[in-house]
Each structure stands twice: as structure tokens, then as C-alpha cells.
C-alpha positions as CSV (number, residue, x, y, z in Angstrom):
1,X,-44.6,-52.9,13.6
2,X,-44.6,-55.7,11.1
3,X,-46.5,-53.4,8.5
4,X,-43.5,-50.8,8.8
5,X,-40.6,-53.4,8.9
6,X,-41.4,-55.0,5.6
7,X,-41.0,-51.6,3.3
8,X,-37.8,-50.9,5.2
9,X,-36.3,-54.3,4.4
10,X,-37.6,-53.9,0.8
11,X,-35.8,-50.5,0.6
12,X,-32.3,-51.8,2.1
13,X,-32.6,-54.9,-0.3
14,X,-32.9,-52.6,-3.2
15,X,-30.2,-50.3,-2.2
16,X,-27.9,-53.3,-1.8
17,X,-28.9,-54.9,-5.3
18,X,-28.3,-51.2,-6.9
19,X,-24.6,-51.2,-5.3
20,X,-23.9,-54.5,-6.5
21,X,-25.2,-53.8,-9.9
22,X,-23.2,-50.6,-10.2
23,X,-20.1,-52.3,-8.9
24,X,-20.5,-54.7,-11.6
25,X,-21.0,-52.2,-14.4
26,X,-18.0,-50.4,-13.2
27,X,-15.6,-53.3,-13.5
28,X,-13.8,-53.7,-16.7
29,X,-14.2,-56.9,-18.5
30,X,-11.4,-59.4,-18.3
31,X,-10.4,-62.1,-20.7
32,X,-10.9,-65.5,-19.5
33,X,-7.8,-68.2,-19.8
34,X,-8.4,-71.0,-22.1
35,X,-10.2,-74.3,-20.8
36,X,-8.5,-77.5,-21.3
37,X,-10.2,-80.9,-20.6
38,X,-7.7,-83.4,-19.1
39,X,-7.3,-86.6,-21.1
40,X,-5.8,-90.0,-20.3
41,X,-2.1,-89.8,-19.6
42,X,-2.1,-86.1,-18.9
43,X,-0.1,-84.6,-16.0
44,X,0.0,-80.9,-14.9
45,X,3.6,-80.8,-16.1
46,X,2.6,-82.0,-19.6
47,X,-0.1,-79.6,-19.9
48,X,1.9,-76.8,-18.8
49,X,4.6,-77.8,-21.4
50,X,1.9,-77.8,-24.3
51,X,0.7,-74.5,-23.3
52,X,3.9,-72.6,-22.6
53,X,2.9,-72.0,-19.0
54,X,3.8,-73.3,-15.4
55,X,2.5,-76.0,-13.1
56,X,2.2,-73.2,-10.3
57,X,0.2,-71.0,-12.7
58,X,-2.4,-74.1,-13.5
59,X,-2.3,-74.8,-9.7
60,X,-3.2,-71.4,-8.6
61,X,-5.9,-70.6,-11.2
62,X,-7.9,-73.9,-10.3
63,X,-7.3,-74.0,-6.8
64,X,-5.7,-77.4,-6.8
65,X,-4.5,-78.8,-3.4
66,X,-2.8,-81.9,-4.7
67,X,-1.0,-81.4,-8.1
68,X,-0.6,-85.1,-8.6
69,X,-4.4,-85.8,-8.4
70,X,-6.2,-84.9,-11.8
71,X,-9.0,-86.8,-13.3
72,X,-9.7,-87.5,-16.9
73,X,-12.6,-85.1,-18.1
74,X,-11.5,-82.4,-15.5
75,X,-11.7,-78.9,-17.0
76,X,-9.0,-76.7,-16.1
77,X,-8.2,-73.0,-16.7
78,X,-4.9,-72.7,-18.5
79,X,-3.4,-69.1,-17.9
80,X,-0.8,-67.9,-20.3
81,X,2.7,-67.4,-18.5
82,X,4.2,-64.2,-19.0
83,X,7.3,-64.7,-21.4
84,X,10.8,-65.1,-20.1
85,X,12.7,-62.0,-20.8
86,X,16.2,-62.7,-22.6
87,X,19.1,-61.9,-20.1
88,X,20.9,-58.5,-20.6
89,X,23.9,-59.2,-22.7
90,X,27.2,-58.8,-21.1
91,X,28.9,-55.5,-22.2
92,X,32.1,-55.9,-24.0
93,X,34.3,-52.9,-24.8
94,X,34.8,-51.7,-28.3
95,X,38.5,-52.4,-29.5
96,X,40.6,-51.0,-32.1
97,X,43.8,-52.8,-33.5
98,X,46.3,-51.1,-35.7
99,X,49.0,-53.1,-37.9
100,X,52.2,-51.1,-37.8
101,X,53.2,-50.1,-41.4
102,X,56.9,-49.5,-42.4
103,X,58.1,-46.0,-41.2
104,X,55.7,-45.3,-38.7
105,X,56.7,-44.4,-34.8
106,X,54.9,-44.3,-31.5
107,X,54.9,-40.3,-31.8
108,X,53.1,-40.4,-35.2
109,X,50.7,-43.0,-34.2
110,X,49.8,-41.3,-30.9
111,X,49.0,-38.0,-32.7
112,X,46.9,-39.7,-35.3
113,X,44.8,-41.6,-32.6
114,X,44.6,-38.7,-30.3
115,X,46.6,-40.4,-27.6
116,X,50.0,-40.3,-25.9
117,X,53.2,-42.3,-26.3
118,X,53.0,-43.3,-22.8
119,X,49.3,-44.7,-23.2
120,X,50.4,-46.7,-26.3
121,X,53.2,-48.1,-24.3
122,X,51.4,-48.9,-21.4
123,X,48.3,-50.7,-23.1
124,X,50.7,-52.7,-25.5
125,X,53.2,-53.6,-22.7
126,X,56.1,-52.0,-25.0
127,X,59.6,-51.6,-23.7
128,X,61.1,-48.3,-22.7
129,X,62.6,-47.7,-26.2
130,X,59.3,-48.0,-28.1
131,X,60.5,-49.9,-30.8
132,X,57.9,-50.9,-33.6
133,X,58.5,-53.3,-36.5
134,X,56.2,-53.6,-39.6
135,X,53.3,-56.1,-39.1
136,X,53.3,-55.5,-35.2
137,X,49.6,-55.1,-34.0
138,X,49.0,-52.3,-31.3
139,X,45.6,-52.0,-29.5
140,X,44.8,-48.4,-29.7
141,X,43.4,-46.8,-26.5
142,X,40.5,-44.4,-26.3
143,X,41.8,-40.8,-27.4
144,X,42.6,-38.5,-24.7
145,X,43.6,-35.5,-27.0
146,X,41.4,-35.5,-29.9
147,X,41.5,-33.5,-32.8
148,X,39.6,-33.2,-36.3
149,X,41.7,-36.1,-37.9
150,X,41.5,-38.7,-35.1
151,X,39.5,-41.6,-36.7
152,X,36.3,-42.8,-34.9
153,X,34.4,-45.9,-34.6
154,X,31.8,-46.4,-37.2
155,X,28.1,-45.3,-36.3
156,X,25.6,-48.1,-36.0
157,X,22.0,-47.6,-36.6
158,X,18.9,-50.0,-36.1
159,X,15.3,-49.8,-37.4
160,X,12.9,-49.9,-36.1
161,X,13.9,-49.4,-32.5
162,X,12.6,-51.4,-30.5
163,X,11.9,-54.1,-33.0
164,X,8.8,-56.4,-32.1
165,X,8.9,-60.1,-32.6
166,X,8.2,-61.2,-36.0
167,X,9.4,-57.9,-37.5
168,X,12.4,-57.2,-39.7
169,X,15.4,-55.2,-38.5
170,X,17.7,-53.2,-40.7
171,X,21.2,-52.5,-39.4
172,X,22.9,-49.6,-41.0
173,X,26.7,-48.8,-40.6
174,X,28.0,-45.5,-41.7
175,X,31.8,-44.8,-42.0
176,X,33.9,-42.0,-43.7
177,X,36.2,-45.0,-45.0
178,X,35.6,-48.0,-46.8
179,X,35.0,-51.2,-44.7
180,X,34.8,-54.9,-44.9
181,X,32.1,-55.8,-42.1
182,X,31.1,-59.0,-40.5
183,X,28.3,-59.4,-38.0
184,X,26.1,-61.5,-36.1
185,X,22.7,-61.0,-34.5
186,X,20.4,-63.7,-33.0
187,X,22.5,-66.6,-34.1
188,X,22.4,-65.2,-37.8
189,X,25.5,-64.3,-39.7
190,X,24.7,-60.8,-41.3
191,X,25.2,-60.0,-44.9
192,X,26.2,-56.2,-45.5
193,X,25.7,-54.5,-48.8
194,X,27.0,-51.1,-49.6
195,X,24.8,-48.5,-51.0
196,X,25.6,-44.7,-51.5
197,X,28.4,-45.0,-48.6
198,X,26.2,-46.8,-46.4
199,X,26.6,-50.6,-45.3
200,X,23.2,-52.4,-44.9
201,X,22.1,-55.6,-43.5
202,X,18.6,-57.2,-43.0
203,X,17.8,-59.4,-40.0
204,X,14.5,-61.2,-39.4
205,X,13.4,-61.8,-35.8
206,X,11.4,-64.8,-35.3
207,X,8.0,-64.5,-33.8
208,X,9.0,-66.9,-30.9
209,X,12.1,-64.7,-30.0
210,X,11.8,-64.1,-26.3
211,X,11.5,-60.4,-25.5
212,X,14.8,-58.6,-24.1
213,X,18.0,-57.1,-24.8
214,X,20.3,-58.9,-27.6
215,X,24.0,-58.2,-28.6
216,X,24.7,-57.1,-32.0
217,X,28.3,-57.8,-32.6
218,X,30.4,-56.3,-35.5
219,X,33.8,-56.6,-36.7
220,X,35.2,-54.3,-39.4
221,X,38.1,-53.9,-41.3
222,X,39.3,-50.2,-42.4
223,X,40.3,-50.7,-46.0
224,X,42.6,-47.4,-45.9
225,X,44.5,-48.3,-42.8
226,X,43.9,-52.2,-42.4
227,X,42.8,-51.2,-38.8
228,X,40.5,-54.0,-37.2
229,X,37.6,-52.8,-35.1
230,X,35.4,-54.7,-32.9
231,X,32.0,-53.0,-31.9
232,X,29.0,-54.3,-29.8
233,X,25.8,-52.8,-29.5
234,X,22.5,-53.8,-27.9
235,X,19.1,-53.8,-29.4
236,X,15.7,-54.5,-27.9
237,X,13.1,-57.1,-28.9
238,X,9.5,-56.2,-27.7
239,X,6.7,-58.5,-27.1
240,X,4.3,-58.8,-30.0
241,X,0.6,-59.3,-29.7
242,X,-0.7,-62.7,-31.1
243,X,-4.0,-64.4,-30.5
244,X,-4.6,-68.3,-30.6
245,X,-6.8,-70.1,-33.3
246,X,-7.9,-73.5,-33.3
247,X,-7.8,-74.8,-36.9
248,X,-10.5,-77.3,-38.0
249,X,-9.2,-79.4,-40.9
250,X,-11.7,-81.0,-43.2
251,X,-11.9,-84.8,-43.4
252,X,-10.8,-85.0,-46.8
253,X,-7.7,-83.1,-45.9
254,X,-6.6,-84.7,-42.7
255,X,-3.8,-86.6,-44.3
256,X,-2.3,-83.4,-45.0
257,X,-1.3,-83.2,-41.3
258,X,1.1,-86.3,-41.7
259,X,4.3,-84.9,-40.5
260,X,6.1,-87.0,-43.1
261,X,4.1,-85.0,-45.8
262,X,4.8,-81.7,-44.3
263,X,8.5,-82.3,-43.6
264,X,9.5,-83.2,-47.2
265,X,7.6,-80.1,-48.5
266,X,9.1,-77.9,-45.9
267,X,12.7,-78.9,-46.8
268,X,12.0,-78.2,-50.5
269,X,10.5,-74.6,-49.8
270,X,13.4,-73.8,-47.3
271,X,16.0,-74.7,-50.0
272,X,14.4,-72.0,-52.1
273,X,14.4,-69.5,-49.3
274,X,18.1,-70.3,-48.4
275,X,19.4,-68.7,-51.9
276,X,20.9,-65.1,-51.5
277,X,21.1,-62.7,-54.4
278,X,23.4,-60.0,-54.0
279,X,21.5,-57.7,-56.0
280,X,18.6,-55.6,-54.4
281,X,15.6,-55.9,-56.8
282,X,13.1,-53.7,-55.1
283,X,13.0,-50.1,-54.4
284,X,10.4,-48.4,-52.1
285,X,7.7,-49.9,-49.9
286,X,5.7,-52.9,-51.0
287,X,2.4,-52.9,-52.4
288,X,-0.3,-55.6,-51.4
289,X,-1.0,-58.7,-53.5
290,X,-4.9,-58.2,-53.7
291,X,-6.9,-55.4,-54.9
292,X,-9.8,-53.9,-53.4
293,X,-10.9,-54.0,-49.6
294,X,-8.9,-56.6,-47.9
295,X,-10.3,-59.0,-45.2
296,X,-7.8,-60.4,-42.9
297,X,-8.7,-64.1,-41.8
298,X,-5.5,-64.8,-40.1
299,X,-2.7,-62.5,-39.1
300,X,0.9,-63.1,-39.0
301,X,2.0,-64.8,-35.9
302,X,-1.3,-66.3,-34.8
303,X,-0.5,-69.1,-32.5
304,X,-2.0,-72.4,-34.1
305,X,-3.8,-75.4,-32.7
306,X,-5.3,-78.4,-34.7
307,X,-8.2,-80.3,-33.7
308,X,-8.5,-78.6,-30.3
309,X,-5.1,-79.7,-29.1
310,X,-2.6,-77.2,-27.6
311,X,-0.9,-74.7,-30.0
312,X,1.9,-76.4,-31.9
313,X,3.0,-73.8,-34.2
314,X,2.5,-70.3,-35.5
315,X,1.1,-68.7,-38.6
316,X,4.0,-67.7,-40.7
317,X,2.1,-65.3,-43.2
318,X,-1.0,-63.2,-43.6
319,X,-4.1,-64.7,-44.6
320,X,-6.9,-62.6,-46.8
321,X,-10.1,-63.9,-47.5
322,X,-10.7,-63.9,-51.2
323,X,-13.1,-65.5,-53.7
324,X,-11.8,-68.1,-55.9
325,X,-10.5,-66.7,-59.2
326,X,-9.4,-63.3,-57.8
327,X,-6.2,-62.0,-59.2
328,X,-3.1,-62.1,-57.0
329,X,-0.5,-59.6,-57.9
330,X,3.2,-59.1,-57.5
331,X,3.6,-56.4,-54.6
332,X,7.1,-55.3,-55.9
333,X,9.7,-56.2,-58.6
334,X,11.4,-59.7,-58.2
335,X,12.1,-63.0,-59.9
336,X,10.1,-66.2,-59.7
337,X,12.0,-68.7,-57.7
338,X,9.3,-71.4,-57.6
339,X,6.0,-71.8,-59.3
340,X,4.3,-75.4,-59.1
341,X,1.6,-77.4,-57.1
342,X,2.6,-78.3,-53.8
343,X,0.7,-80.7,-51.2
344,X,0.4,-78.6,-48.2
345,X,0.7,-75.2,-49.7
346,X,-1.4,-76.0,-52.7
347,X,-0.5,-74.2,-55.9
348,X,2.4,-72.1,-54.8
349,X,4.6,-69.1,-56.2
350,X,7.6,-67.9,-54.7
351,X,9.4,-64.5,-55.4
352,X,13.0,-63.5,-55.0
353,X,13.6,-59.8,-54.3
354,X,17.3,-60.1,-53.6
355,X,19.4,-59.8,-50.5
356,X,17.4,-63.0,-49.1
357,X,14.3,-61.3,-49.2
358,X,11.4,-63.7,-50.6
359,X,7.7,-63.6,-50.7
360,X,5.4,-66.7,-51.1
361,X,1.8,-67.0,-52.3
362,X,-0.1,-70.3,-51.3
363,X,-3.4,-72.1,-52.1
364,X,-3.7,-70.4,-55.5
365,X,-6.3,-71.9,-57.9
366,X,-4.1,-71.2,-60.9
367,X,-0.4,-70.4,-61.4
368,X,0.2,-67.7,-64.2
369,X,4.1,-67.3,-64.1
370,X,7.1,-69.4,-64.5
371,X,10.4,-70.0,-62.8
372,X,13.1,-67.6,-63.8
373,X,10.5,-64.9,-65.0
374,X,11.0,-61.4,-64.0
375,X,8.1,-59.6,-62.6
376,X,7.1,-55.9,-61.6
377,X,4.7,-54.5,-59.2
378,X,1.1,-55.2,-60.2
379,X,2.0,-58.2,-62.5
380,X,-0.5,-61.0,-62.2
381,X,1.1,-64.2,-60.4
382,X,-2.0,-66.4,-60.4
383,X,-5.4,-66.5,-58.9
384,X,-6.7,-66.9,-55.4
385,X,-8.0,-70.4,-54.6
386,X,-8.7,-73.5,-52.1
387,X,-5.9,-75.6,-53.0
388,X,-3.7,-77.8,-50.3
389,X,-4.1,-77.5,-46.6
390,X,-6.9,-74.9,-46.8
391,X,-10.2,-74.4,-45.1
392,X,-11.6,-72.2,-47.8
393,X,-10.8,-69.7,-50.5
394,X,-8.0,-67.2,-49.5
395,X,-4.5,-66.0,-50.2
396,X,-1.8,-66.9,-47.9
397,X,1.1,-64.3,-48.5
398,X,4.4,-65.0,-46.8
399,X,7.6,-63.4,-46.2
400,X,11.0,-64.6,-45.4
401,X,14.3,-62.7,-44.7
402,X,17.3,-64.9,-44.8
403,X,15.2,-67.8,-44.1
404,X,13.2,-66.3,-41.1
405,X,9.4,-65.8,-41.5
406,X,8.6,-62.2,-40.8
407,X,5.5,-60.0,-41.1
408,X,5.1,-58.8,-44.5
409,X,2.6,-56.1,-43.9
410,X,5.5,-54.1,-42.0
411,X,7.1,-54.0,-45.6
412,X,3.9,-52.3,-46.8
413,X,4.5,-49.3,-44.3
414,X,8.4,-49.2,-43.8
415,X,10.8,-48.7,-46.6
416,X,13.8,-51.0,-46.5
417,X,16.3,-49.2,-46.7
418,X,14.8,-45.8,-46.2
419,X,16.4,-43.2,-48.8
420,X,19.0,-40.8,-47.9
421,X,17.7,-37.3,-47.3
422,X,17.9,-35.1,-50.6
423,X,20.6,-32.5,-49.9
424,X,19.2,-29.0,-49.8
425,X,20.5,-26.7,-52.4
426,X,22.4,-23.6,-50.8
427,X,20.3,-20.5,-50.4
428,X,21.8,-17.8,-52.6
429,X,23.3,-14.5,-51.0
430,X,21.1,-12.4,-53.3
431,X,17.9,-12.8,-55.1
432,X,19.4,-11.1,-58.4
433,X,22.8,-11.6,-59.9
434,X,25.5,-9.0,-58.7
435,X,27.2,-7.0,-61.4
436,X,30.8,-7.6,-62.2
437,X,33.3,-6.5,-59.7
438,X,30.9,-6.5,-56.7
């Protein structure tokens, strides 16, 4: 009995171990949340605020029974909270207002806008005589008897759709008539420029913008009729994919983390980025600022912590590892807006490309351009280096659109604005000329 029992027990154990092993291999690997070591003065609320999560999420991840009792040195898993979605904007109807001109009548206006005299009188609370006077403003109801001459609202396009956190959005308005346009988006006033019958505006979407739907409010004045139009569209911001990185600053450069040093320089650089040149100096997609095979050392939008603390900022540019002395090139045409040594950014160059679009190049070992100089694609701006708040030789490439940091790599893949399609020549009815008379 005992002799036969041992082999059977061993067999059972082997089967169980094999099952456990197979189950372990079948499970997909999961990413562990970061671990934070509690320091003096910490509370769960403060930790949650630092890491952009909630007290409830930390309590659940660590099986904490009393959230008020945490100890110095205690290790806590800190799960990342899902981003709060932006509330769906309230829908607003598009409106059309027509200022009456001398000689216009209700019947003529009703025909022009594809509606009826009764509808115009009802919407504008007119008396039964329907008398109009020059300068009177009439609200135009939606057409009920549309014909070929009825004017319509401008067509509004956005690209890309959806737009991701940290990307650039192009807004295009098309209308058969000349317009004066004003608009706002994400708290920014839009600047429209007319090109080839299109009205174009760029907007930068901050990398910290909450995902969700946002209203795009436009007001237009038709130059031919004086009509005033208000249009609201909704566009979507999608969640980007960003990592977190702990920056270890060398001892001899710790002083550059002083908020007073960084703030003074930030104001100076932002003053340059705030300028807007109404002329577009670029055409086509942007090139890359370095030649050869590129090595990304820090992508745009990466969340940043310093000295092991919680993330306090995000990376506003794209970093490429580069040996000191490697040439840095202009990715496209522009004008040098700044070229000088800075404390945090090191030797720096900023290019103005027009329409509020700027690119910056930090930590250079040498600057080869001067302010006001016009540069073209491929012109050398300077040499890569390790100056300023830098942990090794590299190039920090930054882009701003109307002051908002955006991903410069998007501009190397998407053309802003996309060219209009080339019209196709009409196909001839005959391959050879017809003789005179038929």
C-alpha cells in the first residue's frame, strides 16, 4: 500500500504543477503601478494629488483598512487614475442674421433664403403689415423651399479628426463668398488666414487637455450681404500615450532647477513665441533637424519627475541623442527669432515660420545663425551639444503653435495645410481633331 501510494501522489503533484505552470504562461504580462515610499508629512490625499490619481484608488491597490494611518517608509502602489473626460458641450443652434437694405421686402427676402413671408414674420415678431426699414436685423429661419440660389452656412472641416493630446489641429472654412471670421477653441482665439478661397486657422492642443468633446465656436460676416452667421461644431480630443521618466540632474547643474532661474527664462522665451507673423513662410511637410539614423531619447509629452519625486511637468519637445558637434539643420524655411545662450536651455535657436508657428533647438554646443536671418530647409543652425539643463549630448527639438507646445514629429508626417487637389483636365470627346463643319 505505501509503496504504491508514493508514485500516485508524485503523479498528482506533477499534474498540478504542470497546470499551474501552463496557467502562468497563458497569462499576459501586466504593467505594475509605480511604487512610492511614504515621507514625513505625507497623506494619502497629498500623494493622490501629486500623482494625479485618487485616494480610493490607492486604498484599493494597497488593501488599506484605515486611510488615516500610513507610516514613513511604507511602500505604496500608486495606480494611475483614468483621465476625466471633458463634459459634452451644450449644443447650440446655428444662427443667421440679415441686416435689411433699402428697397428689400419680405417677399424678396423670403425667396432669397428659401423660406416664407409667414416664417420670417413669425421668427422676428413682425406686425401683420410686414413693414421693413433699412438697418433692421432679421433672424433667418431654416429654408423650407430651397432652390439653387439659397445661401448656406460655411463648411467647417477639422484635421486630424480626432485630434490627440499634444497635436496640432487645422481648421478650414469654405464659403463661396468672402468672409470675415472670428472663432475660439480651447480658450484660444483663432487666427484665420485666406488662401486660395479657403480660410485656415491652426490650434495647438495642450498635452494635458482632458480627452472628450469640445465646442468650436465661429462667427462670420458675409462681405457681399453683410449677413452675420454663428456656427458651432464639436471636435474630439483623444487620449495620447505618454510615459513617465525620472530625470537625474548632475550635482553641478542642480542650481538650474531653481524656480526663479527657470521662470525668468520661461518668460523671455514665451515672449518670442507670442509673436505672430501673418505670412506663412513654410510649404509642405517639415524635415528633420538631424541627419542619419535618429535615436529618440525622450519623446514629446513624456511626464517628468526630478530626483525621484512625483511628475511635475511634461516634456515639451522631442529629444534625439546626438554626439557633440553634429550639425543641426533647419527643417523648413523660417526666420531666426532668437539665437543666444540661455541658462536652462543652453545655447538656443528659435525659428519663426509664420502664422504663430515656431520651432526651438536647445542645448547646442555652437550657434551658427543670428537673429533676423532667413534660413531654408537644410541650412545649419548650429551644432548639437550638452549645454544648459542637460544630462548628456542631445538635441531638444521643440514646436509651438500660438504659444502651445505641440508634437513636432506630426509636422513631418502631415502637411499643414494640405494642398488643394489639382483639377483634372477635361477628357476630349475625340482623340483626333474633327474637320471643320463637324
